[in-house]
C-alpha positions as CSV (number, residue, x, y, z in Angstrom):
1,M,113.7,77.2,86.5
2,T,116.4,74.8,85.7
3,E,119.0,77.5,86.4
4,L,118.3,79.7,89.4
5,G,121.9,80.9,89.7
6,S,122.5,82.4,93.1
7,V,118.8,82.6,94.0
8,A,118.1,80.2,96.9
9,W,115.3,77.7,96.4
10,P,112.7,77.5,97.8
11,P,112.1,81.1,98.8
12,A,110.2,81.9,101.9
13,P,106.5,81.3,101.3
14,I,105.0,84.3,99.4
15,K,101.8,85.6,101.1
16,T,99.1,87.5,99.2
17,E,95.8,88.8,100.5
18,R,94.2,85.4,100.3
19,L,96.9,82.9,99.2
20,V,100.3,81.4,100.1
21,L,102.7,80.4,97.4
22,R,105.0,77.7,98.8
23,E,107.0,74.6,97.8
24,P,105.1,71.3,97.4
25,G,104.7,68.9,100.3
26,A,103.3,65.4,100.9
27,R,99.9,66.9,101.7
28,D,99.6,68.1,98.1
29,R,99.9,64.8,96.4
30,A,96.2,64.0,96.1
31,A,95.4,67.6,94.8
32,V,98.3,67.5,92.3
33,I,96.9,64.2,90.9
34,E,93.4,65.7,90.8
35,L,94.8,68.7,88.9
36,L,96.7,66.7,86.3
37,A,93.9,64.2,85.8
38,S,91.2,66.8,85.4
39,P,89.5,66.8,82.0
40,E,88.8,70.5,82.4
41,V,92.4,71.4,83.2
42,G,93.8,69.2,80.5
43,N,91.4,70.5,77.8
44,Y,94.1,72.8,76.3
45,L,97.1,70.7,77.3
46,G,96.6,67.6,75.2
47,G,94.0,66.1,77.6
48,P,94.1,64.9,81.1
49,Q,96.8,62.5,82.3
50,P,95.6,59.0,83.3
51,R,94.8,59.0,87.0
52,D,96.0,55.4,87.5
53,E,99.4,56.3,86.0
54,L,99.6,59.4,88.2
55,E,98.7,57.4,91.3
56,R,101.4,54.8,90.5
57,E,104.2,57.1,89.4
58,M,103.9,60.3,91.5
59,P,106.2,60.2,94.5
60,G,104.9,60.9,98.0
61,V,106.0,64.5,97.7
62,P,105.2,66.0,94.3
63,S,108.2,67.5,92.5
64,R,110.0,70.3,94.3
65,R,111.6,71.5,91.1
66,P,113.0,75.0,91.5
67,G,110.4,77.4,90.1
68,R,107.3,75.4,91.1
69,F,105.0,77.1,93.6
70,I,102.0,75.4,95.1
71,V,99.1,77.9,95.5
72,D,97.5,77.4,98.9
73,L,94.2,78.7,100.0
74,D,93.4,78.2,103.7
75,G,95.9,75.3,104.0
76,A,94.7,73.4,100.8
77,M,96.3,73.4,97.4
78,I,94.1,75.0,94.7
79,G,96.7,75.2,91.9
80,Q,100.3,75.7,90.9
81,I,102.4,78.5,89.3
82,T,105.6,77.6,87.5
83,L,108.5,79.7,86.4
84,Y,110.9,77.5,84.5
85,R,113.7,78.4,82.1
86,E,112.4,77.5,78.7
87,T,114.2,74.4,77.5
88,G,113.4,74.2,73.8
89,H,109.7,73.4,73.2
90,L,109.2,77.0,72.2
91,R,111.9,78.4,69.8
92,Q,110.7,81.9,70.5
93,A,111.4,81.5,74.2
94,A,114.8,79.9,74.2
95,G,116.6,80.7,77.4
96,K,113.8,82.8,78.8
97,A,111.7,82.1,81.9
98,E,108.2,80.8,81.0
99,L,105.2,81.3,83.3
100,G,102.8,78.5,83.6
101,Y,99.6,78.1,85.7
102,L,97.2,75.3,86.5
103,F,94.3,75.6,88.9
104,L,91.6,73.1,90.0
105,P,88.3,73.9,88.3
106,D,86.6,74.8,91.7
107,A,89.1,77.7,92.0
108,W,88.3,79.2,88.6
109,G,86.6,82.5,88.3
110,C,87.7,83.7,91.8
111,G,90.7,85.8,90.9
112,Y,93.2,83.4,92.5
113,A,95.2,82.8,89.3
114,A,95.7,86.5,88.8
115,E,96.6,87.1,92.5
116,A,99.1,84.2,92.5
117,G,100.5,85.0,89.1
118,A,101.2,88.6,90.1
119,A,102.9,87.5,93.3
120,A,105.1,85.0,91.4
121,L,106.0,87.6,88.8
122,D,106.8,90.2,91.6
123,W,109.1,87.5,93.2
124,F,110.7,86.9,89.9
125,A,111.3,90.6,89.2
126,D,113.1,90.9,92.6
127,A,115.2,87.8,92.0
128,F,116.0,88.4,88.4
129,P,115.8,92.2,87.8
130,S,115.1,93.3,84.2
131,E,114.6,89.7,82.9
132,Q,111.6,89.1,80.7
133,V,109.1,86.2,81.2
134,V,107.2,84.5,78.3
135,L,103.9,82.7,78.2
136,A,102.3,80.6,75.5
137,T,98.7,79.4,75.4
138,Q,96.1,78.3,72.9
139,T,94.0,81.1,71.5
140,A,91.0,78.9,72.2
141,N,91.8,79.1,75.9
142,V,90.1,82.5,76.3
143,R,90.5,82.4,80.1
144,S,94.2,81.9,79.9
145,M,94.6,84.7,77.4
146,R,92.5,87.1,79.6
147,L,94.7,86.2,82.6
148,A,97.9,86.8,80.6
149,A,96.7,90.3,79.7
150,K,95.7,91.0,83.3
151,L,99.2,90.0,84.4
152,G,100.7,92.4,81.9
153,F,101.8,90.0,79.1
154,I,101.9,91.7,75.6
155,E,101.2,89.6,72.5
156,V,104.3,89.0,70.4
157,E,102.9,86.5,67.9
158,R,100.5,83.8,67.0
159,Y,101.5,80.6,65.4
160,E,100.3,77.0,64.8
161,A,101.5,74.2,67.0
162,Y,100.0,71.0,68.4
163,G,97.2,71.2,65.9
164,A,95.9,74.6,67.3
165,E,96.6,78.3,67.0
166,Q,98.9,79.4,69.9
167,W,99.3,82.8,71.5
168,F,102.8,83.9,72.6
169,G,103.3,86.9,74.9
170,M,106.1,88.6,76.8
171,W,106.2,90.3,80.2
172,S,108.8,92.7,81.4
173,P,109.2,94.0,84.9
174,V,108.2,97.7,85.4
175,T,111.2,99.8,85.9
176,P,110.9,103.3,87.2
177,S,111.8,106.0,84.7
178,D,114.6,108.4,85.6
């Protein structure tokens, strides 16, 4: 997020049953380039980024922007989860935190995105009690919509943008009833 307030960044690594969510390091550079240059990953994001540009422009340590978690399986990056304060590309989300996720195709279908996404949302709920999180994805990206539902996002609306129908959902932390 661009504004983390009093929340220290990065947090201690977050451990799940199989994964570790941690800040980026130099060892992740090649995997981040692979992720961003992947045609499969870029399919619903306007296409892959040119590998030669990524190689030339990416620093030795990928961005350590607050809100960016590397998803690590057995010491290797398999994806990333982001929680950034929405800065304006989605009018519906202005000022809210937006969840994003990208995983290498070899990690698809194993439940890693759901496991990592749930852990990141749990961290967020502890750090920002009662704050909502939003998510947007193309309706054509059935896997992403299925993941959003599994994580507890509720559809708010559908709209046209970037030449495709988009799905917009909202997540709220579960609060115990009195």
